[in-house]
N, CA, C and O atoms as a GROMACS GRO file, in nm:
protein
  420
    1MET      N    1 -20.366  -6.403  -6.294
    1MET     CA    2 -20.298  -6.277  -6.276
    1MET      C    3 -20.156  -6.282  -6.335
    1MET      O    4 -20.108  -6.185  -6.393
    2ARG      N    5 -20.090  -6.399  -6.318
    2ARG     CA    6 -19.956  -6.411  -6.374
    2ARG      C    7 -19.960  -6.405  -6.526
    2ARG      O    8 -19.870  -6.350  -6.590
    3THR      N    9 -20.065  -6.463  -6.584
    3THR     CA   10 -20.078  -6.459  -6.730
    3THR      C   11 -20.097  -6.316  -6.778
    3THR      O   12 -20.040  -6.277  -6.880
    4LEU      N   13 -20.175  -6.238  -6.706
    4LEU     CA   14 -20.197  -6.098  -6.744
    4LEU      C   15 -20.067  -6.018  -6.733
    4LEU      O   16 -20.034  -5.941  -6.823
    5ILE      N   17 -19.996  -6.035  -6.624
    5ILE     CA   18 -19.869  -5.963  -6.607
    5ILE      C   19 -19.768  -6.008  -6.711
    5ILE      O   20 -19.694  -5.926  -6.766
    6GLY      N   21 -19.763  -6.139  -6.740
    6GLY     CA   22 -19.673  -6.189  -6.844
    6GLY      C   23 -19.706  -6.133  -6.980
    6GLY      O   24 -19.616  -6.099  -7.057
    7SER      N   25 -19.835  -6.122  -7.010
    7SER     CA   26 -19.876  -6.064  -7.138
    7SER      C   27 -19.838  -5.916  -7.146
    7SER      O   28 -19.798  -5.866  -7.252
    8LEU      N   29 -19.852  -5.846  -7.034
    8LEU     CA   30 -19.812  -5.705  -7.032
    8LEU      C   31 -19.661  -5.691  -7.050
    8LEU      O   32 -19.615  -5.597  -7.116
    9PHE      N   33 -19.584  -5.783  -6.992
    9PHE     CA   34 -19.439  -5.781  -7.013
    9PHE      C   35 -19.404  -5.805  -7.159
    9PHE      O   36 -19.311  -5.743  -7.211
   10LEU      N   37 -19.477  -5.893  -7.226
   10LEU     CA   38 -19.451  -5.917  -7.368
   10LEU      C   39 -19.481  -5.793  -7.451
   10LEU      O   40 -19.406  -5.760  -7.543
   11LEU      N   41 -19.591  -5.724  -7.420
   11LEU     CA   42 -19.622  -5.600  -7.491
   11LEU      C   43 -19.518  -5.492  -7.461
   11LEU      O   44 -19.480  -5.415  -7.549
   12LEU      N   45 -19.472  -5.486  -7.336
   12LEU     CA   46 -19.368  -5.392  -7.299
   12LEU      C   47 -19.239  -5.421  -7.375
   12LEU      O   48 -19.170  -5.329  -7.419
   13ALA      N   49 -19.207  -5.550  -7.390
   13ALA     CA   50 -19.085  -5.589  -7.462
   13ALA      C   51 -19.094  -5.545  -7.607
   13ALA      O   52 -18.998  -5.493  -7.662
   14LEU      N   53 -19.209  -5.566  -7.669
   14LEU     CA   54 -19.226  -5.524  -7.808
   14LEU      C   55 -19.214  -5.374  -7.822
   14LEU      O   56 -19.144  -5.325  -7.911
   15ALA      N   57 -19.281  -5.300  -7.735
   15ALA     CA   58 -19.276  -5.154  -7.743
   15ALA      C   59 -19.135  -5.101  -7.717
   15ALA      O   60 -19.089  -5.010  -7.785
   16LEU      N   61 -19.067  -5.158  -7.619
   16LEU     CA   62 -18.932  -5.113  -7.586
   16LEU      C   63 -18.834  -5.145  -7.699
   16LEU      O   64 -18.747  -5.063  -7.731
   17ALA      N   65 -18.847  -5.263  -7.758
   17ALA     CA   66 -18.758  -5.300  -7.868
   17ALA      C   67 -18.781  -5.211  -7.990
   17ALA      O   68 -18.685  -5.170  -8.056
   18VAL      N   69 -18.906  -5.180  -8.020
   18VAL     CA   70 -18.935  -5.092  -8.134
   18VAL      C   71 -18.885  -4.951  -8.106
   18VAL      O   72 -18.830  -4.885  -8.194
   19PHE      N   73 -18.903  -4.903  -7.982
   19PHE     CA   74 -18.858  -4.768  -7.949
   19PHE      C   75 -18.706  -4.757  -7.956
   19PHE      O   76 -18.653  -4.668  -8.021
   20VAL      N   77 -18.637  -4.848  -7.887
   20VAL     CA   78 -18.490  -4.839  -7.883
   20VAL      C   79 -18.430  -4.869  -8.020
   20VAL      O   80 -18.343  -4.796  -8.067
   21GLY      N   81 -18.476  -4.976  -8.083
   21GLY     CA   82 -18.420  -5.013  -8.212
   21GLY      C   83 -18.460  -4.919  -8.324
   21GLY      O   84 -18.376  -4.878  -8.404
   22GLY      N   85 -18.587  -4.885  -8.330
   22GLY     CA   86 -18.636  -4.805  -8.440
   22GLY      C   87 -18.612  -4.656  -8.425
   22GLY      O   88 -18.557  -4.592  -8.514
   23TYR      N   89 -18.654  -4.602  -8.313
   23TYR     CA   90 -18.646  -4.457  -8.298
   23TYR      C   91 -18.508  -4.410  -8.253
   23TYR      O   92 -18.447  -4.326  -8.319
   24VAL      N   93 -18.460  -4.464  -8.143
   24VAL     CA   94 -18.334  -4.415  -8.087
   24VAL      C   95 -18.216  -4.446  -8.179
   24VAL      O   96 -18.135  -4.359  -8.210
   25MET      N   97 -18.208  -4.573  -8.223
   25MET     CA   98 -18.090  -4.613  -8.301
   25MET      C   99 -18.104  -4.582  -8.450
   25MET      O  100 -18.018  -4.515  -8.507
   26LEU      N  101 -18.212  -4.628  -8.514
   26LEU     CA  102 -18.224  -4.611  -8.659
   26LEU      C  103 -18.250  -4.466  -8.696
   26LEU      O  104 -18.174  -4.406  -8.772
   27TYR      N  105 -18.359  -4.409  -8.643
   27TYR     CA  106 -18.391  -4.270  -8.675
   27TYR      C  107 -18.284  -4.175  -8.623
   27TYR      O  108 -18.244  -4.081  -8.692
   28GLY      N  109 -18.237  -4.199  -8.501
   28GLY     CA  110 -18.132  -4.113  -8.445
   28GLY      C  111 -18.002  -4.123  -8.523
   28GLY      O  112 -17.932  -4.023  -8.540
   29GLY      N  113 -17.969  -4.244  -8.570
   29GLY     CA  114 -17.848  -4.261  -8.650
   29GLY      C  115 -17.856  -4.190  -8.784
   29GLY      O  116 -17.761  -4.126  -8.827
   30ILE      N  117 -17.970  -4.203  -8.850
   30ILE     CA  118 -17.988  -4.134  -8.980
   30ILE      C  119 -17.983  -3.983  -8.960
   30ILE      O  120 -17.921  -3.912  -9.039
   31LYS      N  121 -18.048  -3.935  -8.854
   31LYS     CA  122 -18.047  -3.790  -8.826
   31LYS      C  123 -17.905  -3.743  -8.795
   31LYS      O  124 -17.865  -3.634  -8.834
   32GLU      N  125 -17.830  -3.826  -8.725
   32GLU     CA  126 -17.692  -3.788  -8.692
   32GLU      C  127 -17.604  -3.784  -8.817
   32GLU      O  128 -17.518  -3.696  -8.829
   33ILE      N  129 -17.624  -3.877  -8.909
   33ILE     CA  130 -17.549  -3.875  -9.035
   33ILE      C  131 -17.582  -3.749  -9.114
   33ILE      O  132 -17.492  -3.682  -9.166
   34VAL      N  133 -17.710  -3.716  -9.124
   34VAL     CA  134 -17.751  -3.597  -9.199
   34VAL      C  135 -17.696  -3.471  -9.134
   34VAL      O  136 -17.650  -3.381  -9.204
   35ASP      N  137 -17.700  -3.462  -9.002
   35ASP     CA  138 -17.646  -3.345  -8.934
   35ASP      C  139 -17.494  -3.334  -8.952
   35ASP      O  140 -17.441  -3.224  -8.965
   36GLY      N  141 -17.425  -3.449  -8.954
   36GLY     CA  142 -17.280  -3.447  -8.974
   36GLY      C  143 -17.243  -3.404  -9.115
   36GLY      O  144 -17.143  -3.335  -9.134
   37VAL      N  145 -17.323  -3.444  -9.214
   37VAL     CA  146 -17.295  -3.406  -9.352
   37VAL      C  147 -17.329  -3.258  -9.375
   37VAL      O  148 -17.258  -3.190  -9.449
   38ASN      N  149 -17.435  -3.209  -9.313
   38ASN     CA  150 -17.478  -3.071  -9.335
   38ASN      C  151 -17.399  -2.968  -9.256
   38ASN      O  152 -17.413  -2.848  -9.280
   39SER      N  153 -17.315  -3.010  -9.161
   39SER     CA  154 -17.237  -2.912  -9.086
   39SER      C  155 -17.132  -2.850  -9.177
   39SER      O  156 -17.087  -2.912  -9.273
   40THR      N  157 -17.091  -2.727  -9.146
   40THR     CA  158 -17.002  -2.653  -9.234
   40THR      C  159 -16.870  -2.726  -9.257
   40THR      O  160 -16.841  -2.759  -9.372
   41PRO      N  161 -16.789  -2.754  -9.156
   41PRO     CA  162 -16.684  -2.853  -9.181
   41PRO      C  163 -16.745  -2.990  -9.149
   41PRO      O  164 -16.797  -3.009  -9.039
   42ASN      N  165 -16.740  -3.082  -9.242
   42ASN     CA  166 -16.802  -3.213  -9.219
   42ASN      C  167 -16.742  -3.278  -9.095
   42ASN      O  168 -16.621  -3.292  -9.082
   43ASP      N  169 -16.830  -3.317  -9.005
   43ASP     CA  170 -16.788  -3.378  -8.878
   43ASP      C  171 -16.782  -3.529  -8.898
   43ASP      O  172 -16.885  -3.596  -8.895
   44SER      N  173 -16.662  -3.582  -8.918
   44SER     CA  174 -16.649  -3.724  -8.948
   44SER      C  175 -16.683  -3.813  -8.827
   44SER      O  176 -16.728  -3.926  -8.845
   45THR      N  177 -16.661  -3.764  -8.707
   45THR     CA  178 -16.695  -3.842  -8.589
   45THR      C  179 -16.846  -3.860  -8.578
   45THR      O  180 -16.894  -3.970  -8.549
   46GLU      N  181 -16.918  -3.754  -8.603
   46GLU     CA  182 -17.064  -3.762  -8.596
   46GLU      C  183 -17.119  -3.853  -8.706
   46GLU      O  184 -17.214  -3.927  -8.682
   47ILE      N  185 -17.061  -3.849  -8.822
   47ILE     CA  186 -17.103  -3.937  -8.931
   47ILE      C  187 -17.073  -4.083  -8.896
   47ILE      O  188 -17.156  -4.170  -8.919
   48ALA      N  189 -16.954  -4.109  -8.841
   48ALA     CA  190 -16.916  -4.246  -8.806
   48ALA      C  191 -17.006  -4.302  -8.696
   48ALA      O  192 -17.046  -4.418  -8.704
   49VAL      N  193 -17.036  -4.223  -8.595
   49VAL     CA  194 -17.124  -4.269  -8.488
   49VAL      C  195 -17.264  -4.294  -8.542
   49VAL      O  196 -17.330  -4.389  -8.500
   50GLY      N  197 -17.310  -4.211  -8.633
   50GLY     CA  198 -17.441  -4.232  -8.695
   50GLY      C  199 -17.446  -4.360  -8.775
   50GLY      O  200 -17.545  -4.432  -8.771
   51ILE      N  201 -17.339  -4.390  -8.848
   51ILE     CA  202 -17.334  -4.516  -8.925
   51ILE      C  203 -17.334  -4.636  -8.832
   51ILE      O  204 -17.401  -4.735  -8.858
   52ILE      N  205 -17.258  -4.627  -8.724
   52ILE     CA  206 -17.255  -4.738  -8.627
   52ILE      C  207 -17.393  -4.759  -8.565
   52ILE      O  208 -17.435  -4.873  -8.546
   53ARG      N  209 -17.463  -4.651  -8.534
   53ARG     CA  210 -17.598  -4.664  -8.477
   53ARG      C  211 -17.694  -4.728  -8.576
   53ARG      O  212 -17.777  -4.810  -8.538
   54VAL      N  213 -17.683  -4.692  -8.704
   54VAL     CA  214 -17.771  -4.751  -8.805
   54VAL      C  215 -17.740  -4.898  -8.825
   54VAL      O  216 -17.832  -4.979  -8.842
   55VAL      N  217 -17.614  -4.934  -8.823
   55VAL     CA  218 -17.575  -5.074  -8.846
   55VAL      C  219 -17.621  -5.163  -8.730
   55VAL      O  220 -17.665  -5.276  -8.754
   56PHE      N  221 -17.612  -5.115  -8.608
   56PHE     CA  222 -17.642  -5.200  -8.492
   56PHE      C  223 -17.779  -5.173  -8.430
   56PHE      O  224 -17.799  -5.203  -8.313
   57PHE      N  225 -17.874  -5.118  -8.507
   57PHE     CA  226 -18.003  -5.088  -8.447
   57PHE      C  227 -18.080  -5.216  -8.411
   57PHE      O  228 -18.154  -5.217  -8.312
   58GLU      N  229 -18.064  -5.323  -8.487
   58GLU     CA  230 -18.134  -5.449  -8.455
   58GLU      C  231 -18.081  -5.509  -8.325
   58GLU      O  232 -18.158  -5.559  -8.243
   59THR      N  233 -17.950  -5.504  -8.308
   59THR     CA  234 -17.891  -5.561  -8.188
   59THR      C  235 -17.938  -5.486  -8.063
   59THR      O  236 -17.970  -5.548  -7.961
   60ALA      N  237 -17.943  -5.356  -8.070
   60ALA     CA  238 -17.987  -5.277  -7.956
   60ALA      C  239 -18.134  -5.304  -7.926
   60ALA      O  240 -18.173  -5.315  -7.809
   61GLY      N  241 -18.216  -5.315  -8.029
   61GLY     CA  242 -18.357  -5.346  -8.007
   61GLY      C  243 -18.376  -5.484  -7.947
   61GLY      O  244 -18.463  -5.504  -7.862
   62PHE      N  245 -18.296  -5.580  -7.992
   62PHE     CA  246 -18.305  -5.716  -7.938
   62PHE      C  247 -18.271  -5.718  -7.790
   62PHE      O  248 -18.346  -5.774  -7.710
   63PHE      N  249 -18.159  -5.657  -7.754
   63PHE     CA  250 -18.117  -5.660  -7.614
   63PHE      C  251 -18.208  -5.576  -7.525
   63PHE      O  252 -18.221  -5.605  -7.406
   64ALA      N  253 -18.272  -5.474  -7.580
   64ALA     CA  254 -18.366  -5.396  -7.500
   64ALA      C  255 -18.495  -5.472  -7.474
   64ALA      O  256 -18.558  -5.454  -7.370
   65GLY      N  257 -18.534  -5.558  -7.567
   65GLY     CA  258 -18.661  -5.629  -7.552
   65GLY      C  259 -18.651  -5.769  -7.497
   65GLY      O  260 -18.754  -5.827  -7.461
   66ILE      N  261 -18.532  -5.826  -7.490
   66ILE     CA  262 -18.521  -5.967  -7.452
   66ILE      C  263 -18.551  -5.990  -7.304
   66ILE      O  264 -18.612  -6.092  -7.270
   67ILE      N  265 -18.511  -5.902  -7.216
   67ILE     CA  266 -18.531  -5.924  -7.072
   67ILE      C  267 -18.680  -5.918  -7.035
   67ILE      O  268 -18.726  -6.008  -6.964
   68PRO      N  269 -18.756  -5.818  -7.078
   68PRO     CA  270 -18.900  -5.823  -7.047
   68PRO      C  271 -18.971  -5.939  -7.117
   68PRO      O  272 -19.066  -5.994  -7.062
   69ALA      N  273 -18.926  -5.977  -7.236
   69ALA     CA  274 -18.991  -6.088  -7.307
   69ALA      C  275 -18.968  -6.220  -7.235
   69ALA      O  276 -19.061  -6.299  -7.219
   70VAL      N  277 -18.846  -6.245  -7.192
   70VAL     CA  278 -18.818  -6.369  -7.119
   70VAL      C  279 -18.893  -6.370  -6.986
   70VAL      O  280 -18.944  -6.474  -6.945
   71SER      N  281 -18.899  -6.257  -6.919
   71SER     CA  282 -18.974  -6.250  -6.792
   71SER      C  283 -19.121  -6.277  -6.815
   71SER      O  284 -19.184  -6.349  -6.736
   72GLY      N  285 -19.178  -6.221  -6.921
   72GLY     CA  286 -19.319  -6.245  -6.952
   72GLY      C  287 -19.347  -6.389  -6.987
   72GLY      O  288 -19.446  -6.446  -6.942
   73LEU      N  289 -19.260  -6.450  -7.067
   73LEU     CA  290 -19.278  -6.592  -7.101
   73LEU      C  291 -19.264  -6.681  -6.978
   73LEU      O  292 -19.335  -6.781  -6.966
   74PHE      N  293 -19.174  -6.645  -6.889
   74PHE     CA  294 -19.158  -6.721  -6.764
   74PHE      C  295 -19.285  -6.714  -6.681
   74PHE      O  296 -19.330  -6.816  -6.629
   75LEU      N  297 -19.344  -6.595  -6.668
   75LEU     CA  298 -19.466  -6.582  -6.589
   75LEU      C  299 -19.582  -6.656  -6.652
   75LEU      O  300 -19.661  -6.718  -6.581
   76ILE      N  301 -19.594  -6.653  -6.784
   76ILE     CA  302 -19.702  -6.724  -6.852
   76ILE      C  303 -19.685  -6.875  -6.834
   76ILE      O  304 -19.782  -6.945  -6.808
   77GLY      N  305 -19.562  -6.925  -6.849
   77GLY     CA  306 -19.536  -7.067  -6.829
   77GLY      C  307 -19.560  -7.110  -6.686
   77GLY      O  308 -19.609  -7.220  -6.661
   78TRP      N  309 -19.524  -7.025  -6.591
   78TRP     CA  310 -19.544  -7.055  -6.450
   78TRP      C  311 -19.694  -7.066  -6.420
   78TRP      O  312 -19.737  -7.155  -6.347
   79ALA      N  313 -19.771  -6.973  -6.476
   79ALA     CA  314 -19.916  -6.977  -6.454
   79ALA      C  315 -19.978  -7.100  -6.518
   79ALA      O  316 -20.069  -7.159  -6.460
   80ALA      N  317 -19.931  -7.140  -6.635
   80ALA     CA  318 -19.986  -7.258  -6.702
   80ALA      C  319 -19.951  -7.384  -6.624
   80ALA      O  320 -20.035  -7.473  -6.610
   81ASN      N  321 -19.830  -7.393  -6.574
   81ASN     CA  322 -19.789  -7.509  -6.496
   81ASN      C  323 -19.866  -7.516  -6.365
   81ASN      O  324 -19.904  -7.625  -6.321
   82ASP      N  325 -19.890  -7.402  -6.302
   82ASP     CA  326 -19.964  -7.398  -6.177
   82ASP      C  327 -20.110  -7.439  -6.199
   82ASP      O  328 -20.168  -7.508  -6.116
   83GLY      N  329 -20.168  -7.396  -6.310
   83GLY     CA  330 -20.306  -7.433  -6.340
   83GLY      C  331 -20.320  -7.582  -6.369
   83GLY      O  332 -20.418  -7.644  -6.329
   84ALA      N  333 -20.222  -7.638  -6.439
   84ALA     CA  334 -20.226  -7.781  -6.467
   84ALA      C  335 -20.208  -7.861  -6.339
   84ALA      O  336 -20.271  -7.966  -6.323
   85ARG      N  337 -20.125  -7.815  -6.249
   85ARG     CA  338 -20.104  -7.887  -6.123
   85ARG      C  339 -20.230  -7.884  -6.039
   85ARG      O  340 -20.265  -7.984  -5.976
   86ARG      N  341 -20.300  -7.772  -6.037
   86ARG     CA  342 -20.424  -7.763  -5.959
   86ARG      C  343 -20.533  -7.852  -6.019
   86ARG      O  344 -20.620  -7.900  -5.946
   87ALA      N  345 -20.528  -7.873  -6.150
   87ALA     CA  346 -20.629  -7.956  -6.214
   87ALA      C  347 -20.598  -8.105  -6.199
   87ALA      O  348 -20.679  -8.188  -6.237
   88GLY      N  349 -20.484  -8.139  -6.144
   88GLY     CA  350 -20.449  -8.277  -6.121
   88GLY      C  351 -20.374  -8.343  -6.236
   88GLY      O  352 -20.360  -8.465  -6.237
   89VAL      N  353 -20.327  -8.264  -6.332
   89VAL     CA  354 -20.250  -8.319  -6.442
   89VAL      C  355 -20.108  -8.345  -6.392
   89VAL      O  356 -20.044  -8.253  -6.341
   90PRO      N  357 -20.057  -8.468  -6.406
   90PRO     CA  358 -19.922  -8.492  -6.355
   90PRO      C  359 -19.817  -8.425  -6.443
   90PRO      O  360 -19.838  -8.404  -6.563
   91LYS      N  361 -19.707  -8.391  -6.381
   91LYS     CA  362 -19.596  -8.334  -6.457
   91LYS      C  363 -19.536  -8.441  -6.547
   91LYS      O  364 -19.557  -8.560  -6.525
   92TYR      N  365 -19.464  -8.398  -6.645
   92TYR     CA  366 -19.400  -8.493  -6.737
   92TYR      C  367 -19.303  -8.582  -6.663
   92TYR      O  368 -19.291  -8.700  -6.695
   93THR      N  369 -19.232  -8.528  -6.565
   93THR     CA  370 -19.134  -8.607  -6.493
   93THR      C  371 -19.200  -8.707  -6.400
   93THR      O  372 -19.135  -8.804  -6.359
   94ASP      N  373 -19.329  -8.687  -6.364
   94ASP     CA  374 -19.398  -8.782  -6.277
   94ASP      C  375 -19.425  -8.914  -6.349
   94ASP      O  376 -19.440  -9.017  -6.283
   95ARG      N  377 -19.430  -8.912  -6.481
   95ARG     CA  378 -19.457  -9.034  -6.556
   95ARG      C  379 -19.332  -9.117  -6.579
   95ARG      O  380 -19.340  -9.229  -6.629
   96LEU      N  381 -19.217  -9.064  -6.543
   96LEU     CA  382 -19.093  -9.137  -6.563
   96LEU      C  383 -19.051  -9.206  -6.435
   96LEU      O  384 -19.048  -9.145  -6.328
   97GLY      N  385 -19.020  -9.332  -6.447
   97GLY     CA  386 -18.971  -9.407  -6.332
   97GLY      C  387 -18.820  -9.396  -6.324
   97GLY      O  388 -18.760  -9.322  -6.402
   98PRO      N  389 -18.756  -9.468  -6.234
   98PRO     CA  390 -18.610  -9.462  -6.222
   98PRO      C  391 -18.540  -9.522  -6.343
   98PRO      O  392 -18.424  -9.490  -6.369
   99ARG      N  393 -18.607  -9.610  -6.418
   99ARG     CA  394 -18.544  -9.673  -6.534
   99ARG      C  395 -18.612  -9.636  -6.664
   99ARG      O  396 -18.599  -9.709  -6.762
  100GLY      N  397 -18.683  -9.528  -6.670
  100GLY     CA  398 -18.750  -9.487  -6.793
  100GLY      C  399 -18.901  -9.476  -6.773
  100GLY      O  400 -18.948  -9.474  -6.659
  101PRO      N  401 -18.976  -9.470  -6.882
  101PRO     CA  402 -19.120  -9.453  -6.870
  101PRO      C  403 -19.187  -9.574  -6.805
  101PRO      O  404 -19.148  -9.688  -6.828
  102ARG      N  405 -19.286  -9.547  -6.724
  102ARG     CA  406 -19.362  -9.654  -6.662
  102ARG      C  407 -19.460  -9.711  -6.763
  102ARG      O  408 -19.515  -9.638  -6.846
  103ILE      N  409 -19.482  -9.836  -6.756
  103ILE     CA  410 -19.578  -9.902  -6.844
  103ILE      C  411 -19.709  -9.912  -6.770
  103ILE      O  412 -19.718  -9.978  -6.666
  104GLN      N  413 -19.812  -9.847  -6.822
  104GLN     CA  414 -19.942  -9.853  -6.757
  104GLN      C  415 -20.018  -9.975  -6.808
  104GLN      O  416 -20.030  -9.996  -6.928
  105ARG      N  417 -20.069 -10.055  -6.714
  105ARG     CA  418 -20.143 -10.178  -6.751
  105ARG      C  419 -20.286 -10.167  -6.711
  105ARG      O  420 -20.364 -10.260  -6.733
   0.00000   0.00000   0.00000
């Protein structure tokens, strides 16, 4: 179940990053630049804000998608670790003694 929820979080992260970065910032910024240029007295503030949105669209998409992506990866890793523990696979730290790796004879 954790793997399924983690996978859904990863898909949510991708969709959210594409929406915020692509549609809101990139498309919205280009539309804002065009509207600022086409207005009767050119609106320099609207043009400047549109340019800033176009320049930083990747950053906005990254920050919009990073939190669900990290949460999804955490859930997938948690489920994998829990499954390995139930199967009797020792953790990596269990093989280390107080002075380094144990020598199996």
